[in-house]
C-alpha positions as a printed NumPy array, in Angstrom:
array([[ -0.059,   0.166,  -0.001],
       [  1.29 ,   3.406,  -1.121],
       [ -0.102,   6.6  ,   0.409],
       [  0.768,   9.852,  -1.55 ],
       [ -0.319,  13.412,  -1.033],
       [ -1.077,  15.449,  -4.032],
       [ -1.11 ,  19.332,  -3.653],
       [ -0.096,  22.413,  -5.542],
       [  3.64 ,  21.425,  -5.226],
       [  3.114,  18.009,  -6.897],
       [  2.866,  14.489,  -5.535],
       [  5.003,  12.976,  -2.668],
       [  4.715,   9.891,  -0.634],
       [  3.624,  10.071,   3.053],
       [  3.112,   7.621,   5.792],
       [ -0.136,   8.124,   7.952],
       [  0.194,   6.898,  11.368],
       [ -3.529,   5.77 ,  12.253],
       [ -5.426,   6.868,   9.282],
       [ -6.164,   9.894,   7.123],
       [ -6.914,  13.287,   8.224],
       [ -7.958,  16.088,   5.784],
       [ -4.952,  17.94 ,   4.816],
       [ -4.69 ,  21.595,   4.738],
       [ -4.04 ,  21.529,   0.893],
       [ -4.536,  18.816,  -1.708],
       [ -5.706,  15.266,  -1.204],
       [ -4.415,  11.629,  -0.576],
       [ -4.19 ,   8.994,  -3.199],
       [ -3.91 ,   5.529,  -1.586],
       [ -2.688,   3.101,  -3.994],
       [ -3.201,  -0.662,  -3.003],
       [ -1.202,  -3.126,  -5.108],
       [ -1.916,  -6.25 ,  -3.021],
       [ -4.667,  -6.744,  -0.419],
       [ -3.547,  -7.675,   3.035],
       [ -4.822,  -7.477,   6.794],
       [ -3.139,  -4.106,   7.05 ],
       [ -4.858,  -2.565,   4.286],
       [ -8.217,  -4.056,   5.391],
       [ -7.872,  -2.381,   8.889],
       [ -6.713,   1.   ,   7.331],
       [ -9.826,   1.251,   5.093],
       [-12.036,   0.085,   7.974],
       [-10.667,   2.988,   9.956],
       [-11.313,   5.233,   6.959],
       [-14.912,   4.375,   7.299],
       [-15.52 ,   1.896,   4.558],
       [-18.451,  -0.53 ,   4.614],
       [-18.048,  -4.29 ,   4.94 ],
       [-19.553,  -4.632,   1.439],
       [-16.757,  -2.631,   0.118],
       [-14.073,  -4.58 ,   1.845],
       [-15.565,  -7.765,   0.673],
       [-15.712,  -6.344,  -2.84 ],
       [-11.981,  -5.276,  -2.614],
       [-11.044,  -8.716,  -1.077],
       [-12.629, -11.04 ,  -3.86 ],
       [-12.771, -10.946,  -7.381],
       [-15.866,  -9.052,  -9.037],
       [-16.619, -10.601, -12.486],
       [-19.011,  -7.579, -13.375],
       [-18.493,  -3.981, -12.405],
       [-20.399,  -2.58 ,  -9.42 ],
       [-21.079,   0.86 ,  -7.681],
       [-22.246,   1.705,  -4.173],
       [-22.978,   5.081,  -2.746],
       [-22.424,   6.309,   0.829],
       [-22.816,   9.616,   2.813],
       [-19.174,  10.761,   2.351],
       [-17.718,   8.389,  -0.458],
       [-18.711,   6.3  ,  -3.339],
       [-17.212,   2.961,  -4.297],
       [-16.988,   1.669,  -7.938],
       [-15.396,  -1.225,  -9.756],
       [-14.151,  -1.165, -13.33 ],
       [-12.198,  -3.73 , -15.301],
       [ -9.442,  -3.513, -17.89 ],
       [ -8.971,  -6.302, -20.41 ],
       [ -5.529,  -8.014, -21.083],
       [ -5.   , -10.643, -23.858],
       [ -3.667, -14.053, -22.628],
       [ -2.918, -17.291, -24.354],
       [ -5.169, -19.027, -26.735],
       [ -7.546, -15.987, -27.116],
       [ -8.321, -15.869, -23.408],
       [ -8.947, -12.226, -21.91 ],
       [ -8.032, -11.58 , -18.454],
       [-10.062,  -9.106, -16.493],
       [ -8.077,  -6.69 , -14.337],
       [-10.16 ,  -5.444, -11.823],
       [ -9.596,  -1.816, -10.389],
       [-11.616,  -0.789,  -7.376],
       [-11.96 ,   2.833,  -6.358],
       [-13.173,   4.599,  -3.255],
       [-13.719,   8.299,  -4.094],
       [-13.97 ,  10.4  ,  -0.977],
       [-13.821,  14.23 ,  -0.191],
       [-10.01 ,  14.315,   0.425],
       [ -8.779,  10.987,  -0.637],
       [ -8.89 ,   8.433,  -3.688],
       [ -8.192,   4.707,  -2.874],
       [ -7.225,   2.402,  -5.835],
       [ -7.282,  -1.175,  -5.024],
       [ -5.915,  -3.548,  -7.827],
       [ -6.834,  -7.301,  -8.151],
       [ -7.276,  -9.932,  -7.094],
       [ -5.351, -11.168, -10.171],
       [ -4.875, -14.561, -11.938],
       [ -1.461, -15.831, -10.658],
       [ -0.24 , -16.262, -14.146],
       [ -0.8  , -12.316, -14.748],
       [  2.293, -10.08 , -14.227],
       [  1.145,  -7.713, -11.518],
       [  2.448,  -4.772, -13.298],
       [  0.011,  -5.219, -15.997],
       [ -2.88 ,  -4.412, -13.447],
       [ -1.084,  -1.035, -12.49 ],
       [ -0.485,   0.253, -16.137],
       [ -3.458,   2.903, -15.556],
       [ -2.381,   4.043, -12.402],
       [  1.305,   4.158, -13.01 ],
       [  0.595,   6.225, -16.241],
       [ -1.479,   8.833, -14.25 ],
       [  1.216,   8.877, -11.591],
       [  4.001,   9.64 , -14.095],
       [  1.834,  12.45 , -15.447],
       [  1.479,  13.98 , -12.006],
       [  5.028,  13.433, -11.238],
       [  6.161,  15.353, -14.327],
       [  3.986,  18.193, -13.852],
       [  1.793,  17.634, -16.88 ],
       [ -1.267,  16.865, -14.929],
       [ -2.407,  18.505, -11.592],
       [ -5.6  ,  17.041, -10.233],
       [ -7.369,  19.325,  -7.907],
       [ -9.885,  16.797,  -6.49 ],
       [ -9.898,  12.996,  -5.916],
       [-12.784,  12.742,  -8.58 ],
       [-10.469,  14.517, -11.325],
       [ -7.839,  11.996, -10.407],
       [-10.261,   9.091, -10.644],
       [-11.426,  10.5  , -13.937],
       [ -7.9  ,  10.498, -15.352],
       [ -7.358,   6.773, -14.134],
       [-10.679,   5.554, -15.507],
       [-10.033,   7.347, -18.798],
       [ -6.968,   5.023, -19.049],
       [ -9.24 ,   2.072, -18.438],
       [-11.416,   3.22 , -21.273],
       [ -8.367,   3.713, -23.509],
       [ -7.01 ,   0.218, -22.776],
       [-10.524,  -1.318, -23.741],
       [-10.326,   0.559, -26.934],
       [ -6.828,  -0.601, -27.512],
       [ -8.129,  -4.34 , -27.272],
       [-10.765,  -3.593, -29.898],
       [ -8.079,  -1.974, -32.15 ],
       [ -6.09 ,  -5.14 , -31.888],
       [ -9.142,  -7.241, -32.866],
       [ -9.931,  -4.769, -35.824],
       [ -6.311,  -5.194, -37.197],
       [ -6.967,  -9.099, -37.525],
       [-10.39 ,  -8.79 , -39.307],
       [ -9.231,  -7.728, -42.875],
       [ -6.835, -10.493, -42.904],
       [ -9.403, -12.964, -41.789],
       [-11.777, -11.664, -44.41 ],
       [ -9.269, -12.243, -47.121],
       [ -8.534, -15.624, -45.972],
       [-12.137, -16.757, -45.785],
       [-12.61 , -15.407, -49.418],
       [ -9.464, -17.341, -50.727],
       [ -9.776, -20.335, -48.786],
       [-10.903, -23.704, -50.221],
       [-12.236, -24.892, -46.922],
       [ -9.736, -27.679, -46.8  ],
       [ -8.867, -27.106, -43.104],
       [-12.226, -25.735, -41.575],
       [-11.273, -26.728, -38.024],
       [ -8.222, -24.039, -37.97 ],
       [-10.398, -21.312, -39.647],
       [-13.34 , -21.971, -37.282],
       [-11.115, -21.676, -34.16 ],
       [ -9.417, -18.418, -35.611],
       [-12.921, -16.86 , -36.156],
       [-14.395, -17.691, -32.797],
       [-11.301, -16.658, -30.825],
       [-11.362, -13.332, -32.402],
       [-15.208, -13.24 , -31.666],
       [-14.51 , -13.988, -28.125],
       [-12.069, -11.157, -27.69 ],
       [-14.445,  -8.655, -29.174],
       [-17.55 ,  -9.659, -27.254],
       [-15.583,  -9.65 , -24.095],
       [-14.298,  -6.145, -24.759],
       [-17.849,  -5.147, -25.891],
       [-19.306,  -6.434, -22.594],
       [-16.761,  -4.84 , -20.416],
       [-17.205,  -1.493, -22.042],
       [-21.107,  -1.704, -21.689],
       [-21.017,  -2.733, -18.176],
       [-18.532,  -0.014, -17.199],
       [-20.796,   2.504, -18.998],
       [-23.72 ,   1.484, -16.909],
       [-22.048,   1.823, -13.516],
       [-20.368,   5.137, -14.303],
       [-23.779,   6.534, -15.556],
       [-25.308,   5.169, -12.274],
       [-22.58 ,   6.911, -10.366],
       [-23.233,  10.195, -12.142],
       [-26.967,   9.869, -11.327],
       [-26.737,   9.506,  -7.534],
       [-28.216,  12.254,  -5.447],
       [-25.338,  12.499,  -2.93 ],
       [-21.66 ,  12.842,  -4.29 ],
       [-18.469,  13.598,  -2.129],
       [-17.829,  16.369,  -4.654],
       [-20.684,  17.685,  -6.677],
       [-18.363,  19.005,  -9.38 ],
       [-17.393,  15.408, -10.012],
       [-20.8  ,  14.757, -11.697],
       [-19.487,  16.004, -14.862],
       [-16.405,  13.748, -14.849],
       [-18.512,  10.674, -14.229],
       [-20.998,  11.394, -17.14 ],
       [-18.086,  11.954, -19.306],
       [-16.675,   8.533, -18.264],
       [-19.965,   6.963, -19.177],
       [-19.923,   8.481, -22.433],
       [-16.375,   7.265, -23.138],
       [-17.366,   3.622, -22.336],
       [-20.463,   4.089, -24.423],
       [-18.21 ,   5.172, -27.27 ],
       [-16.057,   2.098, -26.775],
       [-19.076,  -0.115, -26.832],
       [-20.387,   1.568, -30.056],
       [-16.934,   0.889, -31.753],
       [-17.132,  -2.737, -30.655],
       [-20.652,  -3.103, -32.068],
       [-19.368,  -1.79 , -35.394],
       [-16.418,  -4.304, -35.497],
       [-18.83 ,  -6.911, -34.464],
       [-21.029,  -6.433, -37.556],
       [-17.929,  -6.626, -39.673],
       [-16.835, -10.089, -37.932],
       [-20.403, -11.318, -38.276],
       [-20.322, -10.458, -41.864],
       [-17.107, -12.431, -42.205],
       [-18.659, -15.506, -40.392],
       [-21.833, -15.343, -42.602],
       [-19.435, -15.388, -45.693],
       [-17.912, -18.476, -44.154],
       [-21.264, -20.164, -43.614],
       [-22.427, -19.188, -47.148],
       [-19.326, -20.838, -48.623],
       [-19.713, -24.027, -46.547],
       [-23.355, -24.236, -47.421],
       [-22.705, -23.709, -51.153],
       [-19.99 , -26.285, -50.964],
       [-22.248, -28.882, -49.369],
       [-25.074, -27.91 , -51.972],
       [-22.668, -28.615, -54.974],
       [-21.569, -31.851, -53.332],
       [-25.276, -32.867, -52.779],
       [-25.956, -32.084, -56.544],
       [-23.124, -34.314, -57.76 ],
       [-24.121, -37.077, -55.588],
       [-27.577, -36.889, -56.981],
       [-26.225, -36.982, -60.506],
       [-24.311, -40.177, -59.613],
       [-27.285, -41.876, -57.95 ],
       [-29.61 , -40.846, -60.924],
       [-27.087, -42.309, -63.389],
       [-26.167, -45.449, -61.759],
       [-29.383, -46.502, -60.081],
       [-31.3  , -47.508, -63.298],
       [-28.129, -49.025, -64.785],
       [-28.031, -51.075, -61.502],
       [-31.468, -52.237, -61.833],
       [-31.137, -53.403, -65.368],
       [-27.864, -55.124, -64.698],
       [-29.228, -56.859, -61.648],
       [-32.27 , -58.326, -63.517],
       [-30.299, -59.086, -66.722],
       [-27.636, -60.605, -64.687],
       [-29.888, -63.04 , -62.963],
       [-31.41 , -64.132, -66.262],
       [-27.927, -64.619, -67.787],
       [-26.72 , -66.651, -64.891],
       [-29.372, -69.309, -65.333],
       [-28.922, -69.437, -69.055],
       [-27.138, -72.561, -70.485],
       [-25.248, -70.621, -73.087],
       [-24.045, -67.025, -73.727],
       [-26.274, -64.804, -75.76 ],
       [-23.886, -62.038, -76.969],
       [-26.805, -60.454, -78.8  ],
       [-28.678, -59.96 , -75.835],
       [-25.754, -58.772, -73.936],
       [-24.946, -56.079, -76.556],
       [-28.636, -54.933, -76.5  ],
       [-28.57 , -54.581, -72.798],
       [-25.209, -52.562, -72.883],
       [-26.612, -50.376, -75.444],
       [-29.866, -49.727, -73.416],
       [-27.725, -49.034, -70.351],
       [-25.382, -46.635, -72.245],
       [-28.497, -44.871, -73.693],
       [-29.928, -44.439, -70.168],
       [-26.747, -43.081, -68.896],
       [-26.492, -40.577, -71.792],
       [-30.131, -39.451, -71.318],
       [-29.777, -39.122, -67.503],
       [-26.427, -37.175, -67.759],
       [-28.032, -34.804, -70.356],
       [-31.166, -34.326, -68.246],
       [-28.936, -33.534, -65.223],
       [-26.89 , -31.068, -67.538],
       [-30.155, -29.283, -68.362],
       [-30.988, -28.855, -64.796],
       [-27.76 , -27.374, -64.052],
       [-26.445, -29.977, -61.756],
       [-23.039, -30.122, -63.337]])
C-alpha cells in the first residue's frame, strides 16, 4: 500500500500513522497493489463499509457501484489478452472520498504479471510527477485513471480490428480444406471482441449510475462521471461496429460452406440418378444370364446399348437442370 499526498507542489509519498486526516491543501491517493490485513484495517478506520471491503478482497466478475454519505465505491475492469484467445479481467476498485482516492488492484490470476494491473495508475502517476497533470480533487484523479481504463479497452478492440481484414481475405480465398483451424481462429476473435464489448457496456452502466446518484462527495465530479460513461459508451459503439464486420465474415464463411455442401449433394444426386437405373437393369439381366445354359452375345449387346443410352439421357437431363 502506497499513500501519496497531491497538492499544488505536486505529488509526494507520506506515511499516515493511524488513518487519514483532511490535509490543509490537496488530497491523498492511496494505491493498494496487494490486499492484506493491514490494508483492510486501514480502510475500515477510513469508514469503509463491509460490503466494500468484501468487494476489494474478492474478485468481481462484473462492475459494481455503491454510494455512501461521504464517499462512493466503484469497480471497473481492464482487458488483457492471454494465451489461446483468453482475455483476463484486471479489476480496479476505487473509493472516492472528499479528501482521498483509494485504488485497489486485483485480485489477479496468478499467471498475470502484477505490473499489468498497474498500467493505468502508473501512467497517471507519471503524468502528475512530471507536472503535466495537476488534479485538484480526488474525482478528477479518478477521472484520469478511469479514462486510461477506457483507452485500454479501446486498444483491445483496435487489436481485434487489425485481425479482421486478414481474416476476411483468408475466408474469401480459402478452399475450406482445413475448416477446424479457420473456425477456431474466427471464434477466438469473436470471443475477444465480445468480451471487450461487454466490459465497456457494463462500465458505462455503472459510471452512468454513479453520475446519477443524489449525493456525491464532490458535486463537481458529476460532469467527470458523465463523461466517463460517455467514453465507455463510445467504446461499446466501436465494438458493435467491429462485431458487425466480424459477423459478416462469419456469414461469408457459412455461405461458402453451405454452397460447397449443396454442390456436393448435387453431384451425388447425378451419380445416383445415373447409376441407379443401370444397376436395376444389370441386376435383372444378370440373374437371367446366370441361369442361361449358353451365352447370348446379342442380348448382352442390346442390354449394354440400353444401359449406355439411359446413362447418356440421364447425364443430359442433369446437365439441363444445371447440376454439373
